[in-house]
mmCIF file of the N, C-alpha and C atoms, coordinates in Angstrom:
data_MODEL
# 
_entry.id   MODEL 
# 
loop_
_atom_site.group_PDB 
_atom_site.id 
_atom_site.type_symbol 
_atom_site.label_atom_id 
_atom_site.label_alt_id 
_atom_site.label_comp_id 
_atom_site.label_asym_id 
_atom_site.label_entity_id 
_atom_site.label_seq_id 
_atom_site.pdbx_PDB_ins_code 
_atom_site.Cartn_x 
_atom_site.Cartn_y 
_atom_site.Cartn_z 
_atom_site.occupancy 
_atom_site.B_iso_or_equiv 
_atom_site.pdbx_formal_charge 
_atom_site.auth_seq_id 
_atom_site.auth_comp_id 
_atom_site.auth_asym_id 
_atom_site.auth_atom_id 
_atom_site.pdbx_PDB_model_num 
ATOM 1   N N  . UNK A 1 1  ? -101.303 173.561 173.759 1.00 0.00 ? 1  UNK A N  1 
ATOM 2   C CA . UNK A 1 1  ? -101.850 173.569 172.367 1.00 0.00 ? 1  UNK A CA 1 
ATOM 3   C C  . UNK A 1 1  ? -100.714 173.633 171.359 1.00 0.00 ? 1  UNK A C  1 
ATOM 4   N N  . UNK A 1 2  ? -100.893 172.810 170.368 1.00 0.00 ? 2  UNK A N  1 
ATOM 5   C CA . UNK A 1 2  ? -99.928  172.914 169.347 1.00 0.00 ? 2  UNK A CA 1 
ATOM 6   C C  . UNK A 1 2  ? -100.485 173.660 168.100 1.00 0.00 ? 2  UNK A C  1 
ATOM 7   N N  . UNK A 1 3  ? -99.611  174.311 167.340 1.00 0.00 ? 3  UNK A N  1 
ATOM 8   C CA . UNK A 1 3  ? -100.249 174.918 166.400 1.00 0.00 ? 3  UNK A CA 1 
ATOM 9   C C  . UNK A 1 3  ? -99.797  174.359 164.965 1.00 0.00 ? 3  UNK A C  1 
ATOM 10  N N  . UNK A 1 4  ? -100.944 174.102 164.056 1.00 0.00 ? 4  UNK A N  1 
ATOM 11  C CA . UNK A 1 4  ? -100.396 173.367 162.902 1.00 0.00 ? 4  UNK A CA 1 
ATOM 12  C C  . UNK A 1 4  ? -100.459 174.477 161.979 1.00 0.00 ? 4  UNK A C  1 
ATOM 13  N N  . UNK A 1 5  ? -99.650  174.127 160.794 1.00 0.00 ? 5  UNK A N  1 
ATOM 14  C CA . UNK A 1 5  ? -99.430  175.233 159.626 1.00 0.00 ? 5  UNK A CA 1 
ATOM 15  C C  . UNK A 1 5  ? -99.636  174.374 158.264 1.00 0.00 ? 5  UNK A C  1 
ATOM 16  N N  . UNK A 1 6  ? -100.486 174.971 157.543 1.00 0.00 ? 6  UNK A N  1 
ATOM 17  C CA . UNK A 1 6  ? -100.768 174.427 156.227 1.00 0.00 ? 6  UNK A CA 1 
ATOM 18  C C  . UNK A 1 6  ? -100.393 175.277 155.132 1.00 0.00 ? 6  UNK A C  1 
ATOM 19  N N  . UNK A 1 7  ? -99.989  174.799 153.913 1.00 0.00 ? 7  UNK A N  1 
ATOM 20  C CA . UNK A 1 7  ? -99.729  175.871 152.760 1.00 0.00 ? 7  UNK A CA 1 
ATOM 21  C C  . UNK A 1 7  ? -100.861 175.634 151.818 1.00 0.00 ? 7  UNK A C  1 
ATOM 22  N N  . UNK A 1 8  ? -101.337 176.837 151.513 1.00 0.00 ? 8  UNK A N  1 
ATOM 23  C CA . UNK A 1 8  ? -102.579 177.071 150.614 1.00 0.00 ? 8  UNK A CA 1 
ATOM 24  C C  . UNK A 1 8  ? -102.129 177.661 149.239 1.00 0.00 ? 8  UNK A C  1 
ATOM 25  N N  . UNK A 1 9  ? -102.693 177.147 148.256 1.00 0.00 ? 9  UNK A N  1 
ATOM 26  C CA . UNK A 1 9  ? -102.200 177.858 146.854 1.00 0.00 ? 9  UNK A CA 1 
ATOM 27  C C  . UNK A 1 9  ? -103.606 178.616 146.642 1.00 0.00 ? 9  UNK A C  1 
ATOM 28  N N  . UNK A 1 10 ? -103.761 179.809 146.308 1.00 0.00 ? 10 UNK A N  1 
ATOM 29  C CA . UNK A 1 10 ? -104.892 180.616 146.274 1.00 0.00 ? 10 UNK A CA 1 
ATOM 30  C C  . UNK A 1 10 ? -104.499 181.422 145.146 1.00 0.00 ? 10 UNK A C  1 
ATOM 31  N N  . UNK A 1 11 ? -105.495 181.321 144.173 1.00 0.00 ? 11 UNK A N  1 
ATOM 32  C CA . UNK A 1 11 ? -105.126 182.234 142.958 1.00 0.00 ? 11 UNK A CA 1 
ATOM 33  C C  . UNK A 1 11 ? -105.317 183.795 143.295 1.00 0.00 ? 11 UNK A C  1 
ATOM 34  N N  . UNK A 1 12 ? -104.410 184.508 142.750 1.00 0.00 ? 12 UNK A N  1 
ATOM 35  C CA . UNK A 1 12 ? -104.293 185.967 143.198 1.00 0.00 ? 12 UNK A CA 1 
ATOM 36  C C  . UNK A 1 12 ? -105.588 186.786 143.015 1.00 0.00 ? 12 UNK A C  1 
ATOM 37  N N  . UNK A 1 13 ? -106.243 186.547 142.004 1.00 0.00 ? 13 UNK A N  1 
ATOM 38  C CA . UNK A 1 13 ? -107.631 187.276 141.890 1.00 0.00 ? 13 UNK A CA 1 
ATOM 39  C C  . UNK A 1 13 ? -108.727 186.673 142.727 1.00 0.00 ? 13 UNK A C  1 
ATOM 40  N N  . UNK A 1 14 ? -108.706 185.621 143.269 1.00 0.00 ? 14 UNK A N  1 
ATOM 41  C CA . UNK A 1 14 ? -109.470 185.046 144.356 1.00 0.00 ? 14 UNK A CA 1 
ATOM 42  C C  . UNK A 1 14 ? -109.248 185.884 145.569 1.00 0.00 ? 14 UNK A C  1 
ATOM 43  N N  . UNK A 1 15 ? -107.801 186.034 145.845 1.00 0.00 ? 15 UNK A N  1 
ATOM 44  C CA . UNK A 1 15 ? -107.314 186.739 147.170 1.00 0.00 ? 15 UNK A CA 1 
ATOM 45  C C  . UNK A 1 15 ? -108.036 188.179 147.042 1.00 0.00 ? 15 UNK A C  1 
ATOM 46  N N  . UNK A 1 16 ? -107.622 188.732 145.749 1.00 0.00 ? 16 UNK A N  1 
ATOM 47  C CA . UNK A 1 16 ? -108.338 190.176 145.717 1.00 0.00 ? 16 UNK A CA 1 
ATOM 48  C C  . UNK A 1 16 ? -109.878 190.379 145.922 1.00 0.00 ? 16 UNK A C  1 
ATOM 49  N N  . UNK A 1 17 ? -110.629 189.267 145.569 1.00 0.00 ? 17 UNK A N  1 
ATOM 50  C CA . UNK A 1 17 ? -112.028 189.126 145.895 1.00 0.00 ? 17 UNK A CA 1 
ATOM 51  C C  . UNK A 1 17 ? -112.261 189.144 146.956 1.00 0.00 ? 17 UNK A C  1 
ATOM 52  N N  . UNK A 1 18 ? -111.477 188.218 147.941 1.00 0.00 ? 18 UNK A N  1 
ATOM 53  C CA . UNK A 1 18 ? -111.547 188.172 149.277 1.00 0.00 ? 18 UNK A CA 1 
ATOM 54  C C  . UNK A 1 18 ? -111.198 189.247 150.121 1.00 0.00 ? 18 UNK A C  1 
ATOM 55  N N  . UNK A 1 19 ? -110.146 189.903 149.628 1.00 0.00 ? 19 UNK A N  1 
ATOM 56  C CA . UNK A 1 19 ? -109.888 191.276 150.279 1.00 0.00 ? 19 UNK A CA 1 
ATOM 57  C C  . UNK A 1 19 ? -111.216 192.483 150.042 1.00 0.00 ? 19 UNK A C  1 
ATOM 58  N N  . UNK A 1 20 ? -111.618 192.430 148.903 1.00 0.00 ? 20 UNK A N  1 
ATOM 59  C CA . UNK A 1 20 ? -112.724 193.415 148.820 1.00 0.00 ? 20 UNK A CA 1 
ATOM 60  C C  . UNK A 1 20 ? -113.897 193.118 149.325 1.00 0.00 ? 20 UNK A C  1 
ATOM 61  N N  . UNK A 1 21 ? -114.077 191.772 150.011 1.00 0.00 ? 21 UNK A N  1 
ATOM 62  C CA . UNK A 1 21 ? -115.141 191.615 150.789 1.00 0.00 ? 21 UNK A CA 1 
ATOM 63  C C  . UNK A 1 21 ? -114.859 191.665 152.284 1.00 0.00 ? 21 UNK A C  1 
ATOM 64  N N  . UNK A 1 22 ? -113.637 192.211 152.892 1.00 0.00 ? 22 UNK A N  1 
ATOM 65  C CA . UNK A 1 22 ? -113.438 192.455 154.296 1.00 0.00 ? 22 UNK A CA 1 
ATOM 66  C C  . UNK A 1 22 ? -114.004 193.689 154.882 1.00 0.00 ? 22 UNK A C  1 
ATOM 67  N N  . UNK A 1 23 ? -114.205 193.843 155.920 1.00 0.00 ? 23 UNK A N  1 
ATOM 68  C CA . UNK A 1 23 ? -114.786 195.050 156.469 1.00 0.00 ? 23 UNK A CA 1 
ATOM 69  C C  . UNK A 1 23 ? -113.670 196.057 156.459 1.00 0.00 ? 23 UNK A C  1 
ATOM 70  N N  . UNK A 1 24 ? -113.896 197.265 156.616 1.00 0.00 ? 24 UNK A N  1 
ATOM 71  C CA . UNK A 1 24 ? -112.823 198.452 156.648 1.00 0.00 ? 24 UNK A CA 1 
ATOM 72  C C  . UNK A 1 24 ? -111.712 198.127 157.964 1.00 0.00 ? 24 UNK A C  1 
ATOM 73  N N  . UNK A 1 25 ? -112.278 197.494 158.928 1.00 0.00 ? 25 UNK A N  1 
ATOM 74  C CA . UNK A 1 25 ? -111.285 197.230 160.165 1.00 0.00 ? 25 UNK A CA 1 
ATOM 75  C C  . UNK A 1 25 ? -110.319 196.324 159.654 1.00 0.00 ? 25 UNK A C  1 
ATOM 76  N N  . UNK A 1 26 ? -110.996 195.221 159.034 1.00 0.00 ? 26 UNK A N  1 
ATOM 77  C CA . UNK A 1 26 ? -110.267 194.127 158.619 1.00 0.00 ? 26 UNK A CA 1 
ATOM 78  C C  . UNK A 1 26 ? -109.130 194.454 157.677 1.00 0.00 ? 26 UNK A C  1 
ATOM 79  N N  . UNK A 1 27 ? -109.548 195.409 156.643 1.00 0.00 ? 27 UNK A N  1 
ATOM 80  C CA . UNK A 1 27 ? -108.716 195.673 155.582 1.00 0.00 ? 27 UNK A CA 1 
ATOM 81  C C  . UNK A 1 27 ? -107.485 196.534 156.274 1.00 0.00 ? 27 UNK A C  1 
ATOM 82  N N  . UNK A 1 28 ? -107.737 197.341 157.422 1.00 0.00 ? 28 UNK A N  1 
ATOM 83  C CA . UNK A 1 28 ? -106.677 197.993 158.128 1.00 0.00 ? 28 UNK A CA 1 
ATOM 84  C C  . UNK A 1 28 ? -105.783 197.132 158.704 1.00 0.00 ? 28 UNK A C  1 
ATOM 85  N N  . UNK A 1 29 ? -106.337 196.074 159.137 1.00 0.00 ? 29 UNK A N  1 
ATOM 86  C CA . UNK A 1 29 ? -105.458 194.943 159.878 1.00 0.00 ? 29 UNK A CA 1 
ATOM 87  C C  . UNK A 1 29 ? -104.577 194.329 158.877 1.00 0.00 ? 29 UNK A C  1 
ATOM 88  N N  . UNK A 1 30 ? -105.001 193.948 157.672 1.00 0.00 ? 30 UNK A N  1 
ATOM 89  C CA . UNK A 1 30 ? -104.301 193.474 156.672 1.00 0.00 ? 30 UNK A CA 1 
ATOM 90  C C  . UNK A 1 30 ? -103.370 194.456 156.404 1.00 0.00 ? 30 UNK A C  1 
ATOM 91  N N  . UNK A 1 31 ? -103.582 195.756 156.040 1.00 0.00 ? 31 UNK A N  1 
ATOM 92  C CA . UNK A 1 31 ? -102.739 196.588 155.493 1.00 0.00 ? 31 UNK A CA 1 
ATOM 93  C C  . UNK A 1 31 ? -101.322 196.632 156.630 1.00 0.00 ? 31 UNK A C  1 
ATOM 94  N N  . UNK A 1 32 ? -101.725 196.874 157.979 1.00 0.00 ? 32 UNK A N  1 
ATOM 95  C CA . UNK A 1 32 ? -100.772 196.862 158.960 1.00 0.00 ? 32 UNK A CA 1 
ATOM 96  C C  . UNK A 1 32 ? -99.743  195.451 158.717 1.00 0.00 ? 32 UNK A C  1 
ATOM 97  N N  . UNK A 1 33 ? -100.527 194.492 158.640 1.00 0.00 ? 33 UNK A N  1 
ATOM 98  C CA . UNK A 1 33 ? -99.532  193.210 158.702 1.00 0.00 ? 33 UNK A CA 1 
ATOM 99  C C  . UNK A 1 33 ? -98.651  193.391 157.411 1.00 0.00 ? 33 UNK A C  1 
ATOM 100 N N  . UNK A 1 34 ? -99.202  193.517 156.335 1.00 0.00 ? 34 UNK A N  1 
ATOM 101 C CA . UNK A 1 34 ? -98.548  193.709 155.021 1.00 0.00 ? 34 UNK A CA 1 
ATOM 102 C C  . UNK A 1 34 ? -97.402  194.936 155.038 1.00 0.00 ? 34 UNK A C  1 
ATOM 103 N N  . UNK A 1 35 ? -97.814  195.928 155.548 1.00 0.00 ? 35 UNK A N  1 
ATOM 104 C CA . UNK A 1 35 ? -96.646  196.848 155.838 1.00 0.00 ? 35 UNK A CA 1 
ATOM 105 C C  . UNK A 1 35 ? -95.493  196.612 156.753 1.00 0.00 ? 35 UNK A C  1 
ATOM 106 N N  . UNK A 1 36 ? -95.888  195.926 157.789 1.00 0.00 ? 36 UNK A N  1 
ATOM 107 C CA . UNK A 1 36 ? -94.946  195.292 158.654 1.00 0.00 ? 36 UNK A CA 1 
ATOM 108 C C  . UNK A 1 36 ? -93.928  194.213 157.959 1.00 0.00 ? 36 UNK A C  1 
ATOM 109 N N  . UNK A 1 37 ? -94.622  193.446 156.981 1.00 0.00 ? 37 UNK A N  1 
ATOM 110 C CA . UNK A 1 37 ? -93.820  192.473 156.156 1.00 0.00 ? 37 UNK A CA 1 
ATOM 111 C C  . UNK A 1 37 ? -92.924  193.102 155.087 1.00 0.00 ? 37 UNK A C  1 
ATOM 112 N N  . UNK A 1 38 ? -93.389  194.240 154.412 1.00 0.00 ? 38 UNK A N  1 
ATOM 113 C CA . UNK A 1 38 ? -92.564  194.970 153.752 1.00 0.00 ? 38 UNK A CA 1 
ATOM 114 C C  . UNK A 1 38 ? -91.436  195.658 154.311 1.00 0.00 ? 38 UNK A C  1 
ATOM 115 N N  . UNK A 1 39 ? -91.781  196.224 155.486 1.00 0.00 ? 39 UNK A N  1 
ATOM 116 C CA . UNK A 1 39 ? -90.702  197.102 155.973 1.00 0.00 ? 39 UNK A CA 1 
ATOM 117 C C  . UNK A 1 39 ? -89.532  195.957 156.541 1.00 0.00 ? 39 UNK A C  1 
ATOM 118 N N  . UNK A 1 40 ? -89.997  194.860 157.052 1.00 0.00 ? 40 UNK A N  1 
ATOM 119 C CA . UNK A 1 40 ? -88.874  193.909 157.408 1.00 0.00 ? 40 UNK A CA 1 
ATOM 120 C C  . UNK A 1 40 ? -88.221  193.674 156.349 1.00 0.00 ? 40 UNK A C  1 
ATOM 121 N N  . UNK A 1 41 ? -89.118  193.336 155.170 1.00 0.00 ? 41 UNK A N  1 
ATOM 122 C CA . UNK A 1 41 ? -88.110  192.798 153.866 1.00 0.00 ? 41 UNK A CA 1 
ATOM 123 C C  . UNK A 1 41 ? -87.358  193.691 153.450 1.00 0.00 ? 41 UNK A C  1 
ATOM 124 N N  . UNK A 1 42 ? -87.587  194.926 153.369 1.00 0.00 ? 42 UNK A N  1 
ATOM 125 C CA . UNK A 1 42 ? -86.737  196.093 152.934 1.00 0.00 ? 42 UNK A CA 1 
ATOM 126 C C  . UNK A 1 42 ? -85.534  196.383 153.819 1.00 0.00 ? 42 UNK A C  1 
ATOM 127 N N  . UNK A 1 43 ? -85.855  196.116 155.025 1.00 0.00 ? 43 UNK A N  1 
ATOM 128 C CA . UNK A 1 43 ? -84.760  196.277 156.068 1.00 0.00 ? 43 UNK A CA 1 
ATOM 129 C C  . UNK A 1 43 ? -83.388  195.130 155.771 1.00 0.00 ? 43 UNK A C  1 
ATOM 130 N N  . UNK A 1 44 ? -83.869  194.272 155.113 1.00 0.00 ? 44 UNK A N  1 
ATOM 131 C CA . UNK A 1 44 ? -82.687  193.252 154.720 1.00 0.00 ? 44 UNK A CA 1 
ATOM 132 C C  . UNK A 1 44 ? -82.209  193.476 153.196 1.00 0.00 ? 44 UNK A C  1 
ATOM 133 N N  . UNK A 1 45 ? -82.598  194.624 152.591 1.00 0.00 ? 45 UNK A N  1 
ATOM 134 C CA . UNK A 1 45 ? -81.958  194.862 151.502 1.00 0.00 ? 45 UNK A CA 1 
ATOM 135 C C  . UNK A 1 45 ? -80.483  195.470 151.755 1.00 0.00 ? 45 UNK A C  1 
ATOM 136 N N  . UNK A 1 46 ? -79.649  195.684 150.699 1.00 0.00 ? 46 UNK A N  1 
ATOM 137 C CA . UNK A 1 46 ? -78.277  196.326 150.877 1.00 0.00 ? 46 UNK A CA 1 
ATOM 138 C C  . UNK A 1 46 ? -78.753  197.730 150.321 1.00 0.00 ? 46 UNK A C  1 
ATOM 139 N N  . UNK A 1 47 ? -77.749  198.686 151.140 1.00 0.00 ? 47 UNK A N  1 
ATOM 140 C CA . UNK A 1 47 ? -77.991  200.088 150.567 1.00 0.00 ? 47 UNK A CA 1 
ATOM 141 C C  . UNK A 1 47 ? -77.947  200.238 149.332 1.00 0.00 ? 47 UNK A C  1 
ATOM 142 N N  . UNK A 1 48 ? -78.710  201.156 148.647 1.00 0.00 ? 48 UNK A N  1 
ATOM 143 C CA . UNK A 1 48 ? -78.898  201.357 147.299 1.00 0.00 ? 48 UNK A CA 1 
ATOM 144 C C  . UNK A 1 48 ? -77.431  201.698 146.597 1.00 0.00 ? 48 UNK A C  1 
ATOM 145 N N  . UNK A 1 49 ? -77.006  202.408 147.206 1.00 0.00 ? 49 UNK A N  1 
ATOM 146 C CA . UNK A 1 49 ? -75.765  202.842 146.359 1.00 0.00 ? 49 UNK A CA 1 
ATOM 147 C C  . UNK A 1 49 ? -74.225  202.066 146.902 1.00 0.00 ? 49 UNK A C  1 
ATOM 148 N N  . UNK A 1 50 ? -74.405  201.007 147.217 1.00 0.00 ? 50 UNK A N  1 
ATOM 149 C CA . UNK A 1 50 ? -73.411  200.031 147.839 1.00 0.00 ? 50 UNK A CA 1 
ATOM 150 C C  . UNK A 1 50 ? -72.102  199.679 146.615 1.00 0.00 ? 50 UNK A C  1 
ATOM 151 N N  . UNK A 1 51 ? -72.541  200.120 145.550 1.00 0.00 ? 51 UNK A N  1 
ATOM 152 C CA . UNK A 1 51 ? -71.303  199.910 144.471 1.00 0.00 ? 51 UNK A CA 1 
ATOM 153 C C  . UNK A 1 51 ? -70.362  200.816 144.506 1.00 0.00 ? 51 UNK A C  1 
ATOM 154 N N  . UNK A 1 52 ? -68.989  200.704 144.283 1.00 0.00 ? 52 UNK A N  1 
ATOM 155 C CA . UNK A 1 52 ? -68.068  201.696 144.271 1.00 0.00 ? 52 UNK A CA 1 
ATOM 156 C C  . UNK A 1 52 ? -67.739  202.109 142.836 1.00 0.00 ? 52 UNK A C  1 
ATOM 157 N N  . UNK A 1 53 ? -68.151  203.148 142.521 1.00 0.00 ? 53 UNK A N  1 
ATOM 158 C CA . UNK A 1 53 ? -68.200  203.667 141.293 1.00 0.00 ? 53 UNK A CA 1 
ATOM 159 C C  . UNK A 1 53 ? -66.905  204.514 140.760 1.00 0.00 ? 53 UNK A C  1 
ATOM 160 N N  . UNK A 1 54 ? -65.916  204.291 141.803 1.00 0.00 ? 54 UNK A N  1 
ATOM 161 C CA . UNK A 1 54 ? -64.596  204.888 141.709 1.00 0.00 ? 54 UNK A CA 1 
ATOM 162 C C  . UNK A 1 54 ? -64.666  206.373 141.939 1.00 0.00 ? 54 UNK A C  1 
ATOM 163 N N  . UNK A 1 55 ? -63.232  207.136 141.637 1.00 0.00 ? 55 UNK A N  1 
ATOM 164 C CA . UNK A 1 55 ? -63.285  208.339 141.864 1.00 0.00 ? 55 UNK A CA 1 
ATOM 165 C C  . UNK A 1 55 ? -64.154  209.390 141.002 1.00 0.00 ? 55 UNK A C  1 
ATOM 166 N N  . UNK A 1 56 ? -64.672  208.988 139.720 1.00 0.00 ? 56 UNK A N  1 
ATOM 167 C CA . UNK A 1 56 ? -65.247  209.768 139.099 1.00 0.00 ? 56 UNK A CA 1 
ATOM 168 C C  . UNK A 1 56 ? -66.775  209.622 139.317 1.00 0.00 ? 56 UNK A C  1 
ATOM 169 N N  . UNK A 1 57 ? -67.132  208.984 140.236 1.00 0.00 ? 57 UNK A N  1 
ATOM 170 C CA . UNK A 1 57 ? -68.626  208.428 140.483 1.00 0.00 ? 57 UNK A CA 1 
ATOM 171 C C  . UNK A 1 57 ? -69.257  207.886 139.428 1.00 0.00 ? 57 UNK A C  1 
ATOM 172 N N  . UNK A 1 58 ? -70.601  207.669 139.757 1.00 0.00 ? 58 UNK A N  1 
ATOM 173 C CA . UNK A 1 58 ? -71.504  207.168 138.839 1.00 0.00 ? 58 UNK A CA 1 
ATOM 174 C C  . UNK A 1 58 ? -71.594  207.869 137.277 1.00 0.00 ? 58 UNK A C  1 
ATOM 175 N N  . UNK A 1 59 ? -71.308  207.041 136.366 1.00 0.00 ? 59 UNK A N  1 
ATOM 176 C CA . UNK A 1 59 ? -71.302  207.680 134.916 1.00 0.00 ? 59 UNK A CA 1 
ATOM 177 C C  . UNK A 1 59 ? -72.779  208.085 134.647 1.00 0.00 ? 59 UNK A C  1 
ATOM 178 N N  . UNK A 1 60 ? -72.682  209.005 133.677 1.00 0.00 ? 60 UNK A N  1 
ATOM 179 C CA . UNK A 1 60 ? -74.078  209.761 133.184 1.00 0.00 ? 60 UNK A CA 1 
ATOM 180 C C  . UNK A 1 60 ? -74.483  208.519 132.249 1.00 0.00 ? 60 UNK A C  1 
ATOM 181 N N  . UNK A 1 61 ? -75.668  208.519 132.006 1.00 0.00 ? 61 UNK A N  1 
ATOM 182 C CA . UNK A 1 61 ? -76.303  207.336 131.259 1.00 0.00 ? 61 UNK A CA 1 
ATOM 183 C C  . UNK A 1 61 ? -77.419  208.269 130.580 1.00 0.00 ? 61 UNK A C  1 
ATOM 184 N N  . UNK A 1 62 ? -77.893  207.409 129.473 1.00 0.00 ? 62 UNK A N  1 
ATOM 185 C CA . UNK A 1 62 ? -79.107  207.958 128.724 1.00 0.00 ? 62 UNK A CA 1 
ATOM 186 C C  . UNK A 1 62 ? -80.380  207.708 129.310 1.00 0.00 ? 62 UNK A C  1 
ATOM 187 N N  . UNK A 1 63 ? -81.432  208.745 129.137 1.00 0.00 ? 63 UNK A N  1 
ATOM 188 C CA . UNK A 1 63 ? -82.640  208.566 129.476 1.00 0.00 ? 63 UNK A CA 1 
ATOM 189 C C  . UNK A 1 63 ? -83.421  207.240 128.923 1.00 0.00 ? 63 UNK A C  1 
ATOM 190 N N  . UNK A 1 64 ? -83.823  206.569 129.794 1.00 0.00 ? 64 UNK A N  1 
ATOM 191 C CA . UNK A 1 64 ? -84.642  205.311 129.222 1.00 0.00 ? 64 UNK A CA 1 
ATOM 192 C C  . UNK A 1 64 ? -86.146  205.417 129.608 1.00 0.00 ? 64 UNK A C  1 
ATOM 193 N N  . UNK A 1 65 ? -87.018  204.740 128.975 1.00 0.00 ? 65 UNK A N  1 
ATOM 194 C CA . UNK A 1 65 ? -88.282  204.445 129.444 1.00 0.00 ? 65 UNK A CA 1 
ATOM 195 C C  . UNK A 1 65 ? -88.710  202.926 129.284 1.00 0.00 ? 65 UNK A C  1 
ATOM 196 N N  . UNK A 1 66 ? -89.674  202.526 130.054 1.00 0.00 ? 66 UNK A N  1 
ATOM 197 C CA . UNK A 1 66 ? -89.823  201.085 129.923 1.00 0.00 ? 66 UNK A CA 1 
ATOM 198 C C  . UNK A 1 66 ? -91.292  200.591 129.379 1.00 0.00 ? 66 UNK A C  1 
ATOM 199 N N  . UNK A 1 67 ? -91.052  200.130 128.137 1.00 0.00 ? 67 UNK A N  1 
ATOM 200 C CA . UNK A 1 67 ? -92.430  199.561 127.356 1.00 0.00 ? 67 UNK A CA 1 
ATOM 201 C C  . UNK A 1 67 ? -92.899  198.077 127.674 1.00 0.00 ? 67 UNK A C  1 
ATOM 202 N N  . UNK A 1 68 ? -93.941  198.108 128.356 1.00 0.00 ? 68 UNK A N  1 
ATOM 203 C CA . UNK A 1 68 ? -94.278  196.772 128.709 1.00 0.00 ? 68 UNK A CA 1 
ATOM 204 C C  . UNK A 1 68 ? -94.247  195.709 127.614 1.00 0.00 ? 68 UNK A C  1 
ATOM 205 N N  . UNK A 1 69 ? -93.826  194.646 127.622 1.00 0.00 ? 69 UNK A N  1 
ATOM 206 C CA . UNK A 1 69 ? -93.904  193.606 126.749 1.00 0.00 ? 69 UNK A CA 1 
ATOM 207 C C  . UNK A 1 69 ? -92.408  193.650 125.845 1.00 0.00 ? 69 UNK A C  1 
ATOM 208 N N  . UNK A 1 70 ? -92.009  194.824 126.126 1.00 0.00 ? 70 UNK A N  1 
ATOM 209 C CA . UNK A 1 70 ? -90.526  194.973 125.366 1.00 0.00 ? 70 UNK A CA 1 
ATOM 210 C C  . UNK A 1 70 ? -89.344  195.193 126.111 1.00 0.00 ? 70 UNK A C  1 
ATOM 211 N N  . UNK A 1 71 ? -89.507  196.019 126.951 1.00 0.00 ? 71 UNK A N  1 
ATOM 212 C CA . UNK A 1 71 ? -88.547  196.193 128.036 1.00 0.00 ? 71 UNK A CA 1 
ATOM 213 C C  . UNK A 1 71 ? -87.871  197.808 127.937 1.00 0.00 ? 71 UNK A C  1 
ATOM 214 N N  . UNK A 1 72 ? -86.778  198.029 128.227 1.00 0.00 ? 72 UNK A N  1 
ATOM 215 C CA . UNK A 1 72 ? -86.297  199.531 128.189 1.00 0.00 ? 72 UNK A CA 1 
ATOM 216 C C  . UNK A 1 72 ? -85.920  199.782 126.846 1.00 0.00 ? 72 UNK A C  1 
ATOM 217 N N  . UNK A 1 73 ? -86.245  201.118 126.578 1.00 0.00 ? 73 UNK A N  1 
ATOM 218 C CA . UNK A 1 73 ? -85.709  201.959 125.143 1.00 0.00 ? 73 UNK A CA 1 
ATOM 219 C C  . UNK A 1 73 ? -85.056  203.230 125.523 1.00 0.00 ? 73 UNK A C  1 
ATOM 220 N N  . UNK A 1 74 ? -84.144  203.412 124.818 1.00 0.00 ? 74 UNK A N  1 
ATOM 221 C CA . UNK A 1 74 ? -83.420  204.781 124.922 1.00 0.00 ? 74 UNK A CA 1 
ATOM 222 C C  . UNK A 1 74 ? -84.296  206.004 124.630 1.00 0.00 ? 74 UNK A C  1 
ATOM 223 N N  . UNK A 1 75 ? -84.524  206.834 125.292 1.00 0.00 ? 75 UNK A N  1 
ATOM 224 C CA . UNK A 1 75 ? -85.377  207.997 124.852 1.00 0.00 ? 75 UNK A CA 1 
ATOM 225 C C  . UNK A 1 75 ? -84.424  208.683 123.851 1.00 0.00 ? 75 UNK A C  1 
ATOM 226 N N  . UNK A 1 76 ? -85.121  209.063 122.645 1.00 0.00 ? 76 UNK A N  1 
ATOM 227 C CA . UNK A 1 76 ? -84.362  209.498 121.640 1.00 0.00 ? 76 UNK A CA 1 
ATOM 228 C C  . UNK A 1 76 ? -83.394  208.803 120.754 1.00 0.00 ? 76 UNK A C  1 
ATOM 229 N N  . UNK A 1 77 ? -83.757  207.500 121.013 1.00 0.00 ? 77 UNK A N  1 
ATOM 230 C CA . UNK A 1 77 ? -82.877  206.566 120.174 1.00 0.00 ? 77 UNK A CA 1 
ATOM 231 C C  . UNK A 1 77 ? -81.429  206.208 120.815 1.00 0.00 ? 77 UNK A C  1 
ATOM 232 N N  . UNK A 1 78 ? -80.593  205.461 120.147 1.00 0.00 ? 78 UNK A N  1 
ATOM 233 C CA . UNK A 1 78 ? -79.170  205.203 120.506 1.00 0.00 ? 78 UNK A CA 1 
ATOM 234 C C  . UNK A 1 78 ? -78.354  206.448 120.336 1.00 0.00 ? 78 UNK A C  1 
ATOM 235 N N  . UNK A 1 79 ? -78.493  207.420 119.547 1.00 0.00 ? 79 UNK A N  1 
ATOM 236 C CA . UNK A 1 79 ? -77.890  208.414 119.123 1.00 0.00 ? 79 UNK A CA 1 
ATOM 237 C C  . UNK A 1 79 ? -77.921  209.676 120.209 1.00 0.00 ? 79 UNK A C  1 
ATOM 238 N N  . UNK A 1 80 ? -78.783  209.502 121.173 1.00 0.00 ? 80 UNK A N  1 
ATOM 239 C CA . UNK A 1 80 ? -79.431  210.611 122.170 1.00 0.00 ? 80 UNK A CA 1 
ATOM 240 C C  . UNK A 1 80 ? -78.084  210.814 123.047 1.00 0.00 ? 80 UNK A C  1 
ATOM 241 N N  . UNK A 1 81 ? -78.157  212.224 123.243 1.00 0.00 ? 81 UNK A N  1 
ATOM 242 C CA . UNK A 1 81 ? -76.769  212.621 124.106 1.00 0.00 ? 81 UNK A CA 1 
ATOM 243 C C  . UNK A 1 81 ? -77.091  212.171 125.660 1.00 0.00 ? 81 UNK A C  1 
ATOM 244 N N  . UNK A 1 82 ? -76.108  211.982 126.254 1.00 0.00 ? 82 UNK A N  1 
ATOM 245 C CA . UNK A 1 82 ? -75.954  211.363 127.571 1.00 0.00 ? 82 UNK A CA 1 
ATOM 246 C C  . UNK A 1 82 ? -76.138  212.784 128.652 1.00 0.00 ? 82 UNK A C  1 
# 
């Protein structure tokens, strides 16, 4: 028996609606599948601190906050202490 693969484009909202209609057991199966995929994907990432910061280590930075639609903003303004 051969396996046929097709690619479907499903709007994300439609996918969420379909998931909402799954039984609890089916949601657990989906969660397990997604969890396995995430773990496999994260396993391919480089170690978080792979950059060589030198003998001084990572420099201190200023605290920032993310503002949706704007980006990062330095907390306390650009003259805030590090």
